[in-house]
BAFI-705850 format. One record per residue (C-alpha): x, y, z. Coordinates in nm, 2 decimals, always signed. Each point is the difference from the previous one (the first is absolute). Layout:
# residues N
+--------+--------+--------+
|     xx |     yy |     zz |
+--------+--------+--------+
|      X |      Y |      Z |
...
+--------+--------+--------+
END
This chain:
# residues 348
+--------+--------+--------+
|     xx |     yy |     zz |
+--------+--------+--------+
| +10.92 | +13.38 |  -7.87 |
|  +0.36 |  +0.06 |  -0.08 |
|  +0.15 |  -0.17 |  -0.30 |
|  +0.23 |  -0.21 |  +0.22 |
|  -0.31 |  -0.14 |  +0.17 |
|  -0.13 |  -0.17 |  -0.32 |
|  -0.06 |  -0.37 |  +0.07 |
|  -0.02 |  -0.18 |  -0.33 |
|  +0.02 |  -0.37 |  +0.12 |
|  -0.16 |  -0.17 |  +0.29 |
|  -0.18 |  -0.32 |  +0.10 |
|  -0.37 |  +0.01 |  +0.08 |
|  -0.10 |  -0.05 |  +0.36 |
|  -0.08 |  -0.36 |  -0.05 |
|  +0.34 |  -0.06 |  -0.18 |
|  -0.19 |  -0.15 |  -0.30 |
|  +0.08 |  +0.26 |  -0.26 |
|  +0.26 |  +0.26 |  -0.09 |
|  -0.13 |  +0.36 |  -0.03 |
|  +0.19 |  +0.23 |  -0.23 |
|  -0.03 |  +0.35 |  -0.13 |
|  -0.07 |  -0.04 |  -0.37 |
|  +0.28 |  +0.20 |  -0.16 |
|  -0.16 |  -0.02 |  -0.35 |
|  -0.27 |  +0.24 |  +0.11 |
|  +0.22 |  +0.27 |  +0.15 |
|  +0.01 |  +0.30 |  +0.01 |
|  -0.37 |  +0.04 |  -0.08 |
|  -0.15 |  -0.27 |  +0.23 |
|  +0.13 |  -0.14 |  +0.33 |
|  -0.14 |  -0.35 |  +0.00 |
|  +0.09 |  -0.30 |  +0.22 |
|  -0.07 |  -0.35 |  -0.13 |
|  -0.01 |  -0.33 |  +0.19 |
|  +0.16 |  -0.30 |  -0.17 |
|  +0.01 |  -0.36 |  +0.10 |
|  +0.01 |  -0.23 |  -0.31 |
|  +0.33 |  -0.11 |  -0.17 |
|  -0.12 |  +0.15 |  -0.33 |
|  -0.10 |  +0.34 |  +0.16 |
|  +0.33 |  +0.02 |  +0.19 |
|  +0.20 |  -0.08 |  -0.32 |
|  -0.20 |  +0.25 |  -0.20 |
|  +0.07 |  +0.28 |  +0.26 |
|  +0.37 |  -0.04 |  -0.06 |
|  -0.01 |  -0.05 |  -0.37 |
|  -0.23 |  +0.30 |  -0.07 |
|  +0.18 |  +0.23 |  +0.25 |
|  -0.28 |  +0.04 |  +0.24 |
|  +0.28 |  -0.05 |  +0.24 |
|  +0.35 |  +0.09 |  -0.12 |
|  +0.34 |  +0.13 |  +0.12 |
|  +0.27 |  -0.26 |  +0.08 |
|  -0.03 |  +0.01 |  +0.38 |
|  -0.38 |  +0.01 |  -0.01 |
|  -0.02 |  -0.30 |  -0.23 |
|  +0.21 |  -0.20 |  +0.24 |
|  -0.21 |  +0.09 |  +0.30 |
|  -0.32 |  -0.07 |  -0.20 |
|  +0.13 |  -0.34 |  -0.12 |
|  +0.08 |  -0.11 |  +0.36 |
|  -0.35 |  +0.09 |  +0.12 |
|  -0.15 |  -0.15 |  -0.31 |
|  +0.18 |  -0.33 |  +0.05 |
|  -0.12 |  -0.02 |  +0.36 |
|  -0.36 |  +0.07 |  -0.10 |
|  +0.01 |  -0.27 |  -0.26 |
|  +0.17 |  -0.25 |  +0.23 |
|  -0.29 |  +0.04 |  +0.24 |
|  -0.22 |  -0.13 |  -0.28 |
|  +0.20 |  -0.33 |  -0.04 |
|  -0.22 |  -0.29 |  +0.11 |
|  +0.27 |  -0.25 |  +0.06 |
|  +0.10 |  -0.08 |  +0.36 |
|  +0.31 |  -0.19 |  -0.10 |
|  +0.32 |  +0.22 |  +0.03 |
|  +0.17 |  -0.13 |  -0.31 |
|  -0.31 |  +0.05 |  -0.22 |
|  -0.05 |  +0.35 |  +0.16 |
|  +0.36 |  +0.09 |  -0.08 |
|  -0.03 |  -0.11 |  -0.36 |
|  -0.32 |  +0.21 |  -0.05 |
|  +0.17 |  +0.30 |  +0.15 |
|  +0.29 |  -0.04 |  -0.24 |
|  -0.24 |  -0.02 |  -0.30 |
|  -0.18 |  +0.31 |  +0.11 |
|  +0.33 |  +0.18 |  +0.06 |
|  +0.11 |  -0.08 |  -0.35 |
|  -0.33 |  +0.11 |  -0.15 |
|  +0.02 |  +0.34 |  +0.18 |
|  +0.37 |  +0.04 |  -0.10 |
|  -0.08 |  -0.04 |  -0.37 |
|  -0.21 |  +0.32 |  +0.00 |
|  +0.30 |  +0.23 |  -0.05 |
|  +0.36 |  -0.09 |  -0.08 |
|  +0.22 |  +0.31 |  +0.07 |
|  -0.06 |  +0.11 |  +0.36 |
|  +0.22 |  -0.23 |  +0.22 |
|  -0.20 |  +0.07 |  +0.32 |
|  -0.29 |  -0.21 |  -0.13 |
|  +0.20 |  -0.32 |  -0.03 |
|  +0.21 |  +0.08 |  +0.30 |
|  -0.28 |  +0.04 |  +0.25 |
|  -0.19 |  -0.30 |  -0.14 |
|  +0.31 |  -0.21 |  +0.04 |
|  +0.03 |  +0.13 |  +0.36 |
|  -0.35 |  -0.11 |  +0.07 |
|  +0.06 |  -0.35 |  -0.16 |
|  +0.32 |  -0.04 |  +0.21 |
|  -0.21 |  +0.08 |  +0.31 |
|  -0.25 |  -0.27 |  -0.09 |
|  +0.29 |  -0.24 |  -0.06 |
|  +0.13 |  +0.07 |  +0.35 |
|  -0.34 |  -0.09 |  +0.16 |
|  +0.03 |  -0.38 |  -0.07 |
|  -0.15 |  -0.18 |  +0.30 |
|  -0.24 |  +0.28 |  +0.09 |
|  -0.37 |  -0.02 |  -0.07 |
|  -0.14 |  +0.21 |  -0.28 |
|  -0.16 |  +0.25 |  +0.23 |
|  +0.34 |  +0.07 |  +0.16 |
|  +0.16 |  +0.04 |  -0.35 |
|  -0.27 |  +0.24 |  -0.10 |
|  +0.06 |  +0.21 |  +0.31 |
|  +0.37 |  +0.00 |  -0.08 |
|  -0.07 |  +0.11 |  -0.36 |
|  -0.21 |  +0.29 |  +0.13 |
|  +0.28 |  +0.11 |  +0.24 |
|  +0.25 |  -0.02 |  -0.29 |
|  -0.21 |  +0.21 |  -0.23 |
|  -0.04 |  +0.26 |  +0.28 |
|  +0.38 |  +0.00 |  +0.04 |
|  +0.05 |  +0.07 |  -0.37 |
|  -0.24 |  +0.29 |  +0.03 |
|  +0.16 |  +0.15 |  +0.31 |
|  +0.35 |  -0.05 |  -0.13 |
|  -0.09 |  +0.20 |  -0.31 |
|  -0.13 |  +0.28 |  +0.22 |
|  +0.34 |  +0.01 |  +0.18 |
|  +0.19 |  -0.03 |  -0.33 |
|  -0.19 |  +0.29 |  -0.16 |
|  +0.07 |  +0.22 |  +0.30 |
|  +0.37 |  -0.09 |  +0.00 |
|  +0.02 |  +0.06 |  -0.38 |
|  -0.17 |  +0.34 |  +0.05 |
|  +0.25 |  +0.10 |  +0.27 |
|  +0.30 |  -0.10 |  -0.21 |
|  -0.15 |  +0.18 |  -0.30 |
|  -0.07 |  +0.31 |  +0.20 |
|  +0.38 |  +0.05 |  +0.03 |
|  +0.01 |  +0.06 |  -0.38 |
|  -0.25 |  +0.28 |  +0.01 |
|  +0.07 |  +0.37 |  +0.06 |
|  -0.26 |  +0.27 |  +0.07 |
|  -0.14 |  +0.13 |  -0.33 |
|  +0.08 |  -0.30 |  -0.21 |
|  -0.18 |  -0.09 |  -0.31 |
|  -0.04 |  -0.38 |  -0.03 |
|  -0.12 |  -0.19 |  -0.31 |
|  -0.19 |  -0.33 |  +0.04 |
|  -0.08 |  -0.29 |  -0.22 |
|  -0.29 |  -0.25 |  +0.03 |
|  -0.13 |  -0.03 |  +0.35 |
|  +0.19 |  -0.10 |  +0.32 |
|  -0.21 |  +0.15 |  +0.28 |
|  -0.24 |  -0.13 |  +0.26 |
|  -0.24 |  -0.18 |  -0.25 |
|  +0.30 |  -0.19 |  -0.13 |
|  +0.13 |  -0.11 |  +0.34 |
|  -0.12 |  -0.02 |  +0.36 |
|  +0.03 |  +0.37 |  +0.11 |
|  +0.24 |  +0.28 |  -0.11 |
|  +0.12 |  -0.17 |  -0.31 |
|  +0.35 |  -0.03 |  -0.14 |
|  +0.09 |  +0.27 |  -0.25 |
|  -0.28 |  +0.22 |  +0.13 |
|  +0.09 |  -0.07 |  +0.36 |
|  +0.27 |  +0.27 |  +0.04 |
|  -0.23 |  +0.26 |  -0.17 |
|  -0.29 |  -0.08 |  +0.24 |
|  +0.22 |  -0.02 |  +0.31 |
|  +0.18 |  +0.32 |  -0.10 |
|  -0.34 |  +0.17 |  -0.04 |
|  -0.11 |  -0.11 |  +0.35 |
|  +0.32 |  +0.16 |  +0.14 |
|  -0.04 |  +0.32 |  -0.18 |
|  +0.26 |  -0.04 |  -0.28 |
|  -0.11 |  +0.19 |  -0.31 |
|  +0.00 |  -0.20 |  -0.32 |
|  -0.17 |  +0.00 |  -0.34 |
|  -0.07 |  -0.33 |  -0.17 |
|  -0.01 |  -0.03 |  -0.38 |
|  -0.21 |  -0.30 |  -0.07 |
|  +0.04 |  -0.18 |  -0.33 |
|  -0.33 |  -0.14 |  -0.12 |
|  +0.15 |  -0.34 |  -0.07 |
|  -0.15 |  -0.14 |  -0.31 |
|  -0.17 |  -0.23 |  -0.09 |
|  -0.18 |  -0.06 |  +0.34 |
|  +0.03 |  +0.36 |  +0.12 |
|  +0.10 |  -0.11 |  +0.35 |
|  +0.18 |  +0.33 |  +0.06 |
|  -0.30 |  +0.22 |  -0.09 |
|  -0.26 |  -0.23 |  +0.16 |
|  +0.18 |  -0.12 |  +0.31 |
|  +0.31 |  +0.21 |  +0.08 |
|  -0.19 |  +0.32 |  -0.06 |
|  -0.29 |  -0.13 |  +0.22 |
|  +0.23 |  -0.09 |  +0.29 |
|  +0.21 |  +0.32 |  -0.01 |
|  -0.31 |  +0.23 |  -0.03 |
|  -0.16 |  -0.19 |  +0.28 |
|  +0.30 |  +0.07 |  +0.22 |
|  +0.02 |  +0.36 |  -0.10 |
|  +0.34 |  -0.02 |  -0.18 |
|  +0.07 |  +0.26 |  -0.27 |
|  +0.00 |  -0.18 |  -0.33 |
|  -0.04 |  +0.04 |  -0.37 |
|  -0.11 |  -0.27 |  -0.25 |
|  +0.19 |  -0.02 |  -0.33 |
|  -0.02 |  -0.22 |  -0.31 |
|  +0.28 |  -0.25 |  -0.02 |
|  +0.15 |  +0.16 |  -0.31 |
|  +0.04 |  +0.33 |  +0.19 |
|  +0.26 |  -0.13 |  +0.24 |
|  +0.30 |  +0.12 |  -0.19 |
|  -0.15 |  +0.35 |  -0.04 |
|  -0.07 |  +0.03 |  +0.37 |
|  +0.35 |  -0.13 |  +0.09 |
|  +0.15 |  +0.25 |  -0.24 |
|  -0.18 |  +0.28 |  +0.17 |
|  +0.18 |  -0.08 |  +0.32 |
|  -0.31 |  -0.09 |  +0.20 |
|  +0.12 |  -0.35 |  +0.09 |
|  +0.26 |  -0.07 |  +0.27 |
|  -0.05 |  -0.38 |  +0.02 |
|  -0.20 |  -0.29 |  -0.16 |
|  -0.16 |  -0.25 |  +0.24 |
|  -0.12 |  -0.33 |  -0.14 |
|  -0.12 |  -0.32 |  +0.15 |
|  +0.08 |  -0.35 |  -0.11 |
|  -0.15 |  -0.34 |  -0.06 |
|  +0.32 |  -0.21 |  -0.02 |
|  +0.37 |  +0.09 |  +0.06 |
|  +0.26 |  -0.23 |  -0.15 |
|  +0.32 |  -0.09 |  +0.20 |
|  +0.20 |  +0.26 |  -0.19 |
|  -0.25 |  +0.28 |  +0.06 |
|  -0.18 |  +0.00 |  -0.33 |
|  -0.36 |  +0.08 |  +0.08 |
|  -0.34 |  -0.08 |  -0.16 |
|  -0.27 |  +0.26 |  +0.05 |
|  -0.30 |  +0.13 |  -0.18 |
|  +0.07 |  +0.07 |  -0.37 |
|  +0.16 |  +0.34 |  -0.05 |
|  +0.23 |  -0.02 |  +0.30 |
|  +0.31 |  -0.07 |  -0.20 |
|  -0.07 |  +0.30 |  -0.23 |
|  -0.02 |  +0.23 |  +0.31 |
|  +0.33 |  -0.14 |  +0.12 |
|  +0.17 |  +0.07 |  -0.34 |
|  -0.14 |  +0.36 |  +0.01 |
|  +0.11 |  +0.05 |  +0.36 |
|  +0.35 |  -0.11 |  -0.09 |
|  +0.01 |  +0.25 |  -0.29 |
|  -0.11 |  +0.29 |  +0.22 |
|  +0.21 |  -0.10 |  +0.30 |
|  -0.30 |  -0.08 |  +0.23 |
|  +0.03 |  -0.27 |  +0.26 |
|  -0.22 |  -0.30 |  -0.07 |
|  -0.11 |  -0.22 |  +0.29 |
|  -0.17 |  -0.33 |  +0.03 |
|  -0.20 |  -0.08 |  +0.31 |
|  -0.13 |  -0.35 |  +0.11 |
|  +0.00 |  -0.24 |  +0.28 |
|  +0.28 |  -0.27 |  +0.01 |
|  -0.27 |  -0.25 |  -0.09 |
|  +0.01 |  +0.13 |  -0.36 |
|  +0.37 |  -0.10 |  -0.04 |
|  +0.02 |  -0.32 |  -0.21 |
|  +0.33 |  -0.17 |  +0.07 |
|  -0.09 |  -0.26 |  -0.27 |
|  +0.02 |  +0.27 |  -0.27 |
|  +0.36 |  +0.10 |  -0.06 |
|  -0.09 |  +0.29 |  -0.22 |
|  -0.31 |  +0.16 |  -0.15 |
|  +0.03 |  -0.23 |  -0.30 |
|  -0.13 |  -0.28 |  +0.23 |
|  -0.32 |  +0.19 |  +0.09 |
|  -0.32 |  -0.12 |  -0.18 |
|  -0.19 |  +0.30 |  -0.13 |
|  -0.38 |  -0.02 |  +0.01 |
|  -0.18 |  +0.08 |  -0.33 |
|  -0.36 |  +0.13 |  +0.04 |
|  -0.30 |  +0.02 |  -0.23 |
|  +0.00 |  +0.26 |  -0.29 |
|  -0.34 |  +0.13 |  +0.12 |
|  +0.18 |  +0.18 |  +0.28 |
|  +0.17 |  +0.22 |  -0.26 |
|  -0.29 |  +0.04 |  -0.25 |
|  -0.31 |  +0.01 |  +0.22 |
|  +0.05 |  +0.02 |  +0.37 |
|  -0.12 |  +0.33 |  +0.16 |
|  -0.14 |  +0.12 |  -0.34 |
|  -0.37 |  +0.03 |  -0.09 |
|  +0.09 |  -0.11 |  -0.35 |
|  +0.31 |  -0.19 |  -0.13 |
|  +0.29 |  +0.24 |  -0.06 |
|  +0.17 |  -0.22 |  -0.26 |
|  -0.10 |  -0.21 |  -0.31 |
|  -0.16 |  -0.33 |  +0.11 |
|  +0.25 |  -0.20 |  -0.20 |
|  +0.32 |  +0.18 |  +0.10 |
|  +0.27 |  -0.23 |  +0.15 |
|  +0.09 |  +0.09 |  +0.36 |
|  +0.30 |  -0.08 |  +0.21 |
|  -0.08 |  +0.05 |  +0.37 |
|  +0.28 |  -0.10 |  +0.25 |
|  -0.11 |  +0.10 |  +0.35 |
|  +0.36 |  +0.05 |  +0.12 |
|  +0.35 |  +0.09 |  -0.11 |
|  +0.34 |  -0.06 |  +0.15 |
|  +0.22 |  +0.29 |  +0.11 |
|  +0.37 |  -0.08 |  -0.01 |
|  +0.18 |  +0.04 |  +0.33 |
|  +0.24 |  +0.23 |  -0.17 |
|  -0.28 |  +0.26 |  -0.02 |
|  -0.10 |  -0.04 |  +0.37 |
|  +0.15 |  +0.24 |  +0.25 |
|  -0.11 |  -0.21 |  +0.29 |
|  -0.24 |  -0.27 |  +0.11 |
|  -0.18 |  +0.06 |  +0.33 |
|  -0.14 |  -0.29 |  +0.20 |
|  -0.10 |  -0.03 |  +0.37 |
|  +0.36 |  -0.10 |  +0.06 |
|  +0.16 |  +0.32 |  -0.13 |
|  +0.13 |  +0.17 |  -0.31 |
|  +0.19 |  -0.21 |  -0.25 |
|  +0.20 |  +0.13 |  -0.29 |
|  +0.05 |  -0.23 |  -0.31 |
|  +0.35 |  -0.11 |  -0.06 |
|  +0.20 |  +0.02 |  -0.32 |
|  +0.06 |  -0.29 |  -0.24 |
|  -0.35 |  -0.14 |  +0.05 |
|  +0.10 |  -0.17 |  +0.32 |
|  -0.25 |  -0.10 |  +0.27 |
|  -0.10 |  +0.27 |  +0.25 |
|  -0.21 |  -0.22 |  +0.24 |
+--------+--------+--------+
END
């Protein structure tokens, strides 16, 4: 199976559960799990069994549909109220990735437009809408990959951060999309994968995807990025995104802003990739983006046989940082390549 053929989210045949590839077990075990309770679906997002901004949005749409099927009320207004409660519950699982709330809101609006229909018709419409969200993401990823391919030359070295490939989306991915598409078309590249502490999504997921696809790649520790850039091995940095403010400031996995600063110093282009659904017009700048804080155990204990820090040490564990638009060479969406403007003015 090619890497681009990875299917990480789907409904079961009876439409009663969402089946996902459990990303917390990669790269050692490829395990699919079936989820159908509100608590299990919430937990899958919160614990990163499913992650990546586009994937979370797709998963949430299917999750809301599966939960809506379980609502016993036959009264439309009561049904709509319950859907809104379930949507709010799922949306509270993670605050930074805008796709989660955006796709849940889309599903709620769909339910709101079904007034006058019976519940079975509304449920069919919800299933169709969730399928649309999935299929639209497939097309967006391909378009992003095509646009990004114009930024690559044969023999390029590309540094990546976090994970923005097939397991984080519907198919090719965003930041990894041009690399995978370029490989399919015979363009020689070498990817330098930052491990991405503290969750190691670069080493666990990006490395898994690129090796599976046969792309030449090398894993490096996060604090090696400057050294590798200084050696002249990096021609561009490709990063995904979880939320883009109106002025182009971008939230992505912690460490992204540091790479952008290094890239600026070494004169290396720094590109952000993401579907237009990650653009948050309500956030004027990055200062308006809420940053998710995660448990200290992810730094001290996760992936280690024994704790690697004193039990009583204080930990600060933000999951994301915000990269200033002034450090971003361009933002690539399915609609094209956008260059941030001067004076912090809106670019979208």
